C-alpha positions in Angstrom: -10.2 -6.9 -14.9 -10.8 -4.0 -17.3 -8.3 -1.1 -17.3 -6.9 -1.4 -13.8 -3.4 -2.9 -13.8 -2.6 -6.0 -11.7 0.8 -6.8 -10.2 -0.2 -9.4 -7.6 1.0 -12.6 -9.4 4.1 -11.6 -11.5 6.3 -8.7 -12.3 5.2 -8.5 -15.9 3.6 -5.1 -15.1 5.4 -2.9 -12.6 3.9 0.1 -10.9 5.3 3.5 -11.6 7.0 5.9 -9.2 5.9 5.8 -5.6 4.6 9.2 -4.3 5.4 9.7 -0.6 2.4 11.9 0.2 -0.9 10.2 1.0 -2.9 12.5 -1.3 -1.3 14.9 -3.8 -3.1 17.4 -6.0 -2.7 18.3 -9.6 -2.9 22.0 -10.3 -3.7 21.5 -14.0 -7.5 21.7 -14.3 -7.5 20.2 -17.8 -5.8 17.0 -16.7 -7.6 13.7 -16.5 -7.1 13.6 -12.7 -7.2 16.1 -9.9 -5.3 14.2 -7.2 -3.8 10.8 -6.4 -2.9 8.6 -3.5 -3.3 5.2 -1.8 -6.8 4.1 -0.8 -8.7 1.1 0.6 -11.7 -0.1 -1.3 -15.0 -0.6 0.5 -18.0 -2.3 -1.2 -21.6 -1.7 0.1 -25.1 -2.1 -1.2 -25.0 1.5 -2.4 -21.9 1.0 -4.5 -18.2 1.3 -4.0 -16.3 3.9 -1.9 -12.7 4.5 -1.2 -11.0 5.8 2.0 -7.7 7.4 1.2 -4.7 7.1 3.5 -5.1 10.9 3.9 -8.6 10.4 5.4 -10.8 11.3 2.5 -14.0 9.3 1.7 -14.5 9.0 -2.1 -17.7 7.9 -3.7 -16.8 6.2 -7.1 -18.9 6.9 -10.1 -17.2 4.2 -12.3 -17.0 1.2 -9.9 -17.1 -1.5 -12.6 -13.8 -0.3 -14.0 -12.2 -1.4 -10.8 -13.3 -5.0 -11.1 -10.6 -7.7 -11.3 -10.8 -10.6 -13.7 -12.5 -12.8 -11.1 -15.3 -10.3 -10.7 -14.1 -9.0 -7.3 -12.8 -5.6 -6.2 -9.2 -5.1 -5.1 -8.6 -4.3 -1.4 -6.1 -1.5 -2.0 -5.2 0.8 -4.9 -2.9 3.6 -5.8 -5.5 5.8 -7.6 -5.7 8.8 -9.7 -9.0 10.6 -9.1 -11.0 13.1 -11.1 -13.5 15.2 -9.2 -17.2 15.0 -10.3 -18.7 18.1 -11.9 -19.2 20.8 -9.2 -16.7 19.3 -6.8 -13.8 21.3 -5.6 -11.0 20.3 -3.2 -11.5 22.3 0.0 -9.9 22.5 3.4 -11.8 20.6 6.1 -14.0 18.8 3.5 -13.4 15.0 3.7 -16.0 13.5 1.3 -16.0 13.8 -2.5 -17.5 12.1 -5.6 -14.9 11.0 -8.1 -14.1 9.0 -11.2 -11.1 6.8 -10.9 -8.7 7.1 -13.9 -7.8 3.5 -14.3 -5.3 4.2 -17.1 -2.9 5.3 -14.5 -4.2 3.6 -11.3 -2.7 0.4 -10.0 -3.7 -2.4 -7.6 -1.6 -2.6 -4.4 -0.9 -6.3 -3.5 -2.2 -6.8 0.0 -1.7 -9.5 2.6 -2.4 -10.0 6.3 0.4 -10.0 8.8 2.1 -13.4 8.9 1.1 -15.2 12.1 3.6 -18.1 11.6 6.9 -16.5 10.7 8.8 -19.6 11.8 7.4 -21.3 8.7 9.2 -18.9 6.3 12.1 -20.6 4.7 13.6 -17.9 2.6 14.6 -14.2 3.3 16.1 -12.7 0.2 17.8 -9.3 0.2 16.0 -6.2 -1.0 17.8 -3.3 -2.7 16.1 -0.5 -0.8 13.2 0.4 1.4 12.1 3.5 -0.4 9.0 4.5 1.7 7.0 3.3 4.7 3.7 4.6 6.2 0.9 3.3 8.3 -2.7 4.5 7.8 -6.2 3.1 7.4 -5.2 -0.1 9.2 -2.5 -0.9 6.7 1.3 -0.8 6.8 2.5 0.1 3.3 6.0 -0.2 2.0 7.6 1.0 -1.2 10.3 -1.5 -2.2 13.1 -1.9 -4.8 14.4 -5.4 -5.1 16.2 -7.9 -7.5 14.1 -10.7 -8.8 14.5 -13.9 -10.9 13.2 -13.5 -14.4 9.8 -15.1 -14.9 9.2 -15.9 -11.3 6.4 -14.6 -9.0 7.4 -12.7 -5.9 6.1 -12.7 -2.4 6.7 -10.7 0.7 5.6 -11.1 4.3 5.4 -8.8 7.3 5.2 -10.0 10.9 5.5 -8.7 14.4 8.8 -9.0 16.2 8.1 -7.3 19.5 6.4 -4.4 21.3 8.1 -2.0 23.6 6.1 0.7 25.3 4.6 2.7 22.4 6.6 1.1 19.6 5.6 -1.9 17.4 8.6 -3.6 15.8 7.9 -5.5 12.5 10.0 -7.4 10.1 9.6 -7.4 6.3 10.6 -10.7 4.8 11.3 -11.2 1.1 9.9 -14.7 0.9 9.8 -15.8 -2.7 11.2 -14.9 -6.1 14.5 -13.2 -5.0 17.8 -13.6 -6.8 21.0 -11.8 -7.4 20.5 -10.8 -11.0 20.4 -7.7 -13.2 16.6 -7.7 -13.0 15.4 -5.0 -10.7 12.0 -3.8 -9.6 11.8 -0.2 -8.5 9.6 1.4 -5.9 6.8 -1.2 -5.8 4.0 -0.8 -3.3 2.8 -3.6 -0.9 0.3 -3.3 1.9 0.0 -5.5 5.0 -3.1 -5.5 7.2 -2.1 -4.5 10.8 -3.5 -6.9 13.4 -6.6 -5.5 15.0 -5.5 -6.1 18.6 -2.1 -5.2 19.9 -2.9 -5.7 23.5 0.5 -4.9 24.9 1.1 -1.6 23.0 1.0 1.6 25.1 -0.1 4.5 22.8 1.0 8.0 23.7 -1.5 10.8 22.7 -3.4 8.2 20.6 -0.4 7.4 18.5 2.4 4.8 18.2 5.7 4.2 16.5 6.0 1.4 14.0 9.5 0.4 13.1 10.2 -2.0 10.2 13.4 -3.8 9.3 14.4 -5.8 6.3 17.5 -7.6 5.0 19.5 -5.6 2.5 22.5 -6.3 0.4 25.5 -7.9 2.2 23.2 -8.7 5.1 22.9 -5.1 6.1 19.7 -4.3 8.1 17.5 -1.6 6.4 15.2 0.2 8.8 12.5 2.8 8.6 10.1 4.1 11.2 6.9 6.2 11.3 4.7 7.7 13.9 1.0 7.0 13.2 -2.4 7.3 14.8 -3.4 4.2 16.8 -6.7 3.3 15.1 -8.0 0.6 17.4 
């Protein structure tokens, strides 16, 4: 990859502070970015576009800067975006042309929901569940957790049950955990929500998603979010 930071394999490079809003603006017009937020990357014949978790469609003018070392594009990023000349953020406008500032932007590690949770052999404790939101077909968590020095880490998310308009999911710290002084703070991970939840009962086109995870001393950490049902 070129300038875009990668944190999928190890914790050598850690993402900076997690911002809770899906898209936040920068009022300093002289800055190298105008707004930032999580987005899903889409590749088409005409180039690369991003759909932010806040619902904006962004046409990228520097798509090659997003390429990973294997020549592919990431699935999800936390990006810092500079509007193209003549573009201004406006209410009710949902499409913009931008340049991605890859000096600050980071790849979000992305996985599908685990369909075989019984095969998971470890479940290490996390320090805190700092944020949780569901948008753009992805459930994204911000995590702080201890880890073993020099080891790769892996997390899984899987469905536990459905009750009326609520989907209960479990976050599992599957690999790399340890009780050490090494701590990762507010790291983003995204999990692709299954396309069909046949037994869910949306209310006003929205559902609750409630996530739980193992915390220190076997305490259960929970967060919930109301989100649009996108299927």
